[in-house]
N, C-alpha and C positions, 0 to 999 in steps of 0.2 A: 504494500500500500504506500503510495507516494504521499507524504505529508506536506511538503513544500514544493508545489509544482513550478513556481517561478524561480526557485533557487538553482544554482549550478548543481551538477550531478553529485558532487561530493556532499552536498547538504540536503538533497531531496528526501532522504530517509532519516534524517536526524530529528529525534523527537525532543531533545533537550535544547531549548532556545538559547541557553547560555553558551552553547558551542557553535552557534550560528552567528556570523558577523552581522552587525546592526543594519548594514545597508540591504541585507536580504530579508529582513523582518518586516512585517506589516506595520506601518506607523500608526494605523488607525485602531489599534487594539486599546480598549479602555484601560485606564490605570486605576480605576476605583475611586472611591470617595474619601479615602484616607480616614482621618479622625472624625469627619462629619458624621459618619454612620454611628458613632458611639455617643454623640451629643444627647440623644433622648434619655440616656441612662443617667446623665447628670441632672436631669430635671426632677428626679425623685430624691429629695434631700435625705429622707429617712434611710433609703437604701444606700445612698452614698456614704452617710455617716456610719452605717453598719459595716460596709465594706472596709472603711478606714479602721474601724475598731477591730475587725478580723485581722487586718494587717499588723496592728499594734500587738494584738494578743499572741501572734505567732512568735514574737521576740521574747515573750515572758518566759521565765524559768521558775522551777519549783524552789521552795525555800530549802537552802542547804541544811542538811542534818550534821551537826557537829558532834564529834565523839567526846567522851568524858575528858580525855587528855586535852583536846582542843579547848573545851570549856574552862578547864583549870588554867590553861595557859592564858586565855583571855582575861580571866579573873586576876591572875598574878600581874599581868601587864597593866590592867586598869588600876590596881592598887599601887603599883610602882609609879604610874603616871600621876595619880592623885596626890601623892606626897612629895614627889621629887621633880616632876616635869609636867605641869598641868596642860601644856600645849599638846593636843592630841588629834589624830586623824582616825575617824571611825568609818568603817564600811558596814552597812546594815541592809537588811532585806526589807523592801517596801513595795507592795502591790506588784509582785512579779519581777522586780528589778533589784539589782544591787546598787545602792546609792552610797556616796561618800560625802563626808562633811568634816571640816577642820575647824577647830576652835579650842577654847579653854574650858576645863572642867569646872562647873559651878558647884555641883553636888551630885551625889549618887544616892537616890532614894531606894534603899534595899527593901523597904516594906512594899512599895508599889512597883519595884523592879524597873525604875526609870533613871536614865542618865540625863542630866541637865547640862547643856553646853552653851557657852557664849560664843557666837560666831559673828560674822560681819553684819548679818541682818537682824540680830537680836538673840533671844534665848530659844534654844531648840531642845525638844524632849525626844529621847530615843528609848524605846523599849529594850531592856537588856537582853531579852530573848531573841530579838531580831539582829543583834550584832554578830557579824561573821568575822571581822578582823579589826585589830587595833594597832595603829602604828604610832 
């Protein structure tokens, strides 16, 4: 079956258009509508928001489980920082992501299990159970 009747003999049976020089291709082949065809989907804001939320949720991780040794090491580091070097960088788990914050230790509330830090924007509270690393 001859696919390209107007092309030279070497390209008559070629089915892959990428292997045919441009001058032998039909210039009237439609190129499509590009991104115009997707525009109606952006008119449904709820669906658009939901798709964006799905994208964000794909990057979320589960809360890391720390061993007893790791918890003891975090506790020792926190005590050392409290009494000798109150400047601290804390990495903690929040809503599917690991966040980092740097500041000065204000106090550690052992009853409510909360670390109070002074940082650039004010006082921050971090749940001790969410801390994964202290530097």
